C-alpha positions in Angstrom: -35.9 -17.1 -15.5 -34.4 -14.3 -13.4 -31.0 -14.9 -11.7 -31.2 -15.0 -8.2 -29.6 -11.6 -7.5 -28.8 -12.6 -3.9 -26.2 -15.3 -4.8 -25.0 -13.4 -7.5 -24.2 -10.3 -5.3 -22.6 -12.5 -2.7 -20.2 -13.8 -6.0 -19.4 -10.5 -6.7 -18.4 -9.5 -3.6 -16.6 -12.6 -3.0 -14.5 -11.8 -6.5 -14.0 -8.1 -5.5 -12.2 -9.0 -2.2 -10.1 -11.8 -3.7 -8.9 -9.4 -6.4 -7.9 -6.7 -3.2 -6.4 -9.4 -1.7 -4.2 -10.8 -4.6 -3.1 -6.6 -4.8 -2.4 -6.5 -1.3 -0.5 -9.6 -1.1 1.4 -8.3 -4.3 2.4 -5.0 -2.6 3.0 -6.3 1.0 5.5 -8.6 -0.8 7.2 -6.5 -3.2 7.6 -4.1 -0.3 9.2 -7.0 1.9 11.8 -7.8 -0.8 12.6 -4.4 -1.2 13.5 -3.7 2.5 15.4 -6.6 2.4 17.3 -6.3 -0.6 17.8 -2.6 0.9 19.2 -4.0 4.7 21.5 -6.3 2.7 23.0 -3.3 0.6 23.6 -1.3 3.7 25.6 -3.7 5.6 27.7 -4.0 2.3 28.0 -0.3 2.2 29.0 -0.2 6.1 31.7 -2.8 5.2 33.0 -0.8 2.4 32.7 2.3 4.0 34.8 1.0 6.6 37.3 0.1 4.1 37.7 3.5 2.7 38.0 4.7 6.6 41.0 2.7 6.6 42.3 3.5 3.2 41.7 7.1 2.2 42.4 9.0 5.6 46.1 7.5 6.2 46.2 9.0 2.2 44.8 12.2 3.4 46.9 12.3 6.5 50.1 11.6 4.1 51.7 13.7 1.7 49.5 12.9 -0.9 47.5 15.9 -2.6 43.7 16.2 -2.9 44.2 15.4 -6.8 46.0 11.9 -5.7 43.5 11.2 -3.2 40.5 11.8 -5.2 42.4 9.5 -7.8 42.6 6.5 -5.5 38.9 7.1 -4.5 37.9 6.7 -8.0 40.1 4.0 -9.0 38.7 2.0 -6.0 34.9 3.3 -6.4 35.5 1.7 -10.2 36.8 -1.7 -8.9 34.2 -2.0 -6.0 31.8 -0.8 -8.3 30.3 1.5 -5.9 30.3 5.4 -5.5 32.7 6.7 -2.7 32.7 10.2 -1.1 35.4 11.8 1.0 34.5 14.4 3.5 35.7 17.3 5.4 34.2 18.1 8.6 32.7 21.1 7.6 31.2 19.4 4.6 33.1 19.8 2.0 33.5 17.2 -0.5 37.8 16.3 -0.7 37.2 13.4 -3.0 34.7 11.6 -4.8 34.7 8.6 -7.1 32.1 9.7 -9.5 32.0 13.5 -10.0 34.9 15.9 -9.8 35.0 17.5 -6.1 34.8 20.9 -7.0 31.6 20.4 -8.8 29.6 19.1 -5.8 27.6 20.9 -3.0 28.4 21.3 0.4 27.6 18.1 2.0 27.2 19.1 5.8 23.3 18.9 5.7 22.9 15.7 3.9 20.9 13.6 6.3 23.4 10.5 6.3 26.1 13.2 7.5 24.0 14.7 9.6 23.3 11.2 11.3 26.7 10.3 11.3 27.7 13.5 12.9 25.8 12.8 15.9 25.8 9.0 16.1 28.4 8.1 14.4 27.1 6.4 11.2 23.6 7.1 9.2 21.8 5.8 6.0 19.3 7.6 3.5 17.4 6.6 0.6 16.8 9.2 -1.7 17.2 10.6 -5.4 21.0 11.8 -6.1 21.1 15.1 -7.2 24.3 14.4 -8.8 23.8 10.9 -10.8 19.8 11.8 -10.5 19.1 7.9 -9.6 17.5 6.4 -6.4 20.6 5.6 -4.2 21.2 4.4 -0.8 23.8 6.1 1.0 25.6 5.0 4.3 27.9 7.4 5.8 30.5 6.9 9.0 32.2 9.2 11.1 36.0 9.3 11.0 37.6 9.8 14.5 41.1 9.9 15.0 42.4 10.5 18.4 38.8 11.3 20.0 38.4 13.9 17.3 35.9 13.8 14.2 38.4 14.2 11.0 35.9 13.6 8.6 33.3 11.4 7.0 33.3 8.8 4.3 30.4 7.9 2.3 29.6 4.9 0.4 26.1 4.7 -2.1 25.0 2.2 -4.2 21.9 2.5 -7.0 18.7 1.4 -6.1 17.2 1.5 -9.7 18.2 -2.1 -10.0 17.0 -3.3 -6.8 13.6 -1.2 -7.3 13.3 -2.8 -10.9 13.8 -6.4 -9.1 11.2 -6.1 -6.4 9.0 -4.7 -9.5 9.6 -8.1 -11.0 9.0 -10.0 -7.8 5.6 -8.1 -7.4 4.5 -8.6 -10.8 5.4 -12.4 -10.6 3.3 -12.9 -7.5 0.6 -10.8 -8.9 0.5 -12.8 -12.1 0.4 -15.9 -10.1 -2.3 -14.7 -8.0 -4.6 -13.7 -10.7 -3.6 -17.0 -12.1 -5.6 -18.5 -8.6 -7.9 -15.7 -8.9 -9.0 -16.7 -12.3 -9.5 -20.4 -11.2 -10.8 -19.4 -8.0 -13.6 -17.0 -9.9 -14.3 -19.9 -12.4 -15.0 -22.2 -9.6 -16.9 -19.7 -7.5 -18.9 -19.1 -10.8 -20.3 -22.9 -11.3 -20.6 -22.9 -7.3 -22.8 -20.1 -7.9 -25.0 -21.3 -10.5 -25.3 -24.7 -8.4 -27.2 -23.0 -5.8 -28.8 -20.1 -8.2 -30.6 -23.2 -10.5 -32.7 -24.8 -8.0 -33.5 -21.5 -6.5 -34.5 -19.7 -9.5 -36.8 -22.8 -10.4 -38.6 -22.6 -7.3 -39.3 -19.0 -7.7 -40.7 -19.8 -11.4 -42.7 -22.9 -9.8 -44.0 -20.4 -6.8 -45.0 -17.5 -9.2 -46.8 -20.6 -11.6 -49.0 -21.5 -8.5 -49.6 -18.2 -7.7 -51.1 -17.7 -11.2 -53.3 -20.5 -10.8 -51.1 -23.2 -12.4 -50.5 -26.3 -9.8 -49.2 -28.4 -11.9 -45.9 -26.7 -12.8 -42.9 -29.6 -12.8 -40.2 -28.9 -10.0 -37.6 -30.8 -11.2 -35.3 -30.3 -8.4 -33.4 -33.7 -6.6 -31.0 -32.9 -4.2 -29.8 -34.2 -0.5 -29.6 -30.9 0.9 -31.6 -27.7 2.2 -32.4 -26.8 -1.3 -34.1 -30.6 -2.4 -35.7 -30.5 1.2 -37.3 -26.9 0.1 -37.9 -28.4 -3.5 -39.8 -31.4 -1.8 -41.8 -29.1 0.6 -42.9 -26.6 -2.1 -43.8 -29.9 -4.2 -46.3 -31.0 -1.4 -47.8 -27.7 -0.5 -48.9 -27.7 -4.6 -49.9 -31.1 -4.3 -51.8 -30.2 -1.5 -53.5 -27.1 -2.5 -54.6 -28.8 -6.2 -55.7 -31.5 -3.7 -57.9 -28.9 -2.0 -59.1 -27.1 -5.1 -60.3 -30.3 -6.8 -62.1 -31.1 -3.5 -63.8 -27.8 -3.2 -64.5 -27.8 -7.3 -66.2 -31.2 -6.4 -68.2 -30.0 -3.5 -69.0 -26.7 -5.7 -70.3 -28.9 -8.3 -72.3 -31.4 -5.9 -74.2 -28.1 -4.3 -75.0 -27.3 -7.7 -76.5 -30.1 -8.7 -78.7 -30.2 -5.4 -79.7 -26.7 -5.6 -80.9 -27.5 -9.5 -82.9 -30.4 -8.2 -84.5 -28.5 -5.6 -85.3 -25.6 -8.1 -86.6 -28.0 -10.4 -88.8 -30.1 -7.7 
């Protein structure tokens, strides 16, 4: 008995669709989790940058030396667990909480600094050339008496956020795959439920075509497949009746012809 290729093709297509849907949901939700987390981090960085604006530039404007300013920024960054950078208008790094300013490149062309110069604030996500980690940067222009006197920048690593989004995506995918496995198992039995009577009727029709009109069709269902099985049984029975009737007529004619020849 062969398989019902139509139903199994539908089942395979349905399975592929479910797998693709589960994967798409995982990607979309994981991306949404990451974007929401980044939005929250950006707000936190904006608040911390305002704090540095209020703290660092009064120190910079006082008699404190660059080394004292750098030490203050490093202390604040260590306490806040945030990377802070104080930048001059020309892009020169004055102080940084993670690295010695003298070893750092000019920051005038950094995307967040360019945005802060033109719009007052800006943010960017990229891999840091200094610490070699994915970071979210927020920068704001420091304005005194209508003049931009420098920039302050706050940054946090996104490695943990990306890892958290990945874990969330994996958890969603795992849950989706469990549901997918249940759906596929249910779909398998449903496909068999409908394909088995079809293959039975195909075999019965093939048997009738070979001249076997007594092939049983053991299908009892209260649906369209049951109606089709009943119709096939009736058609087979009527075909058998006609064949028997024709055979009887042939025998009768043969008897009559034999009598006429003998007479």
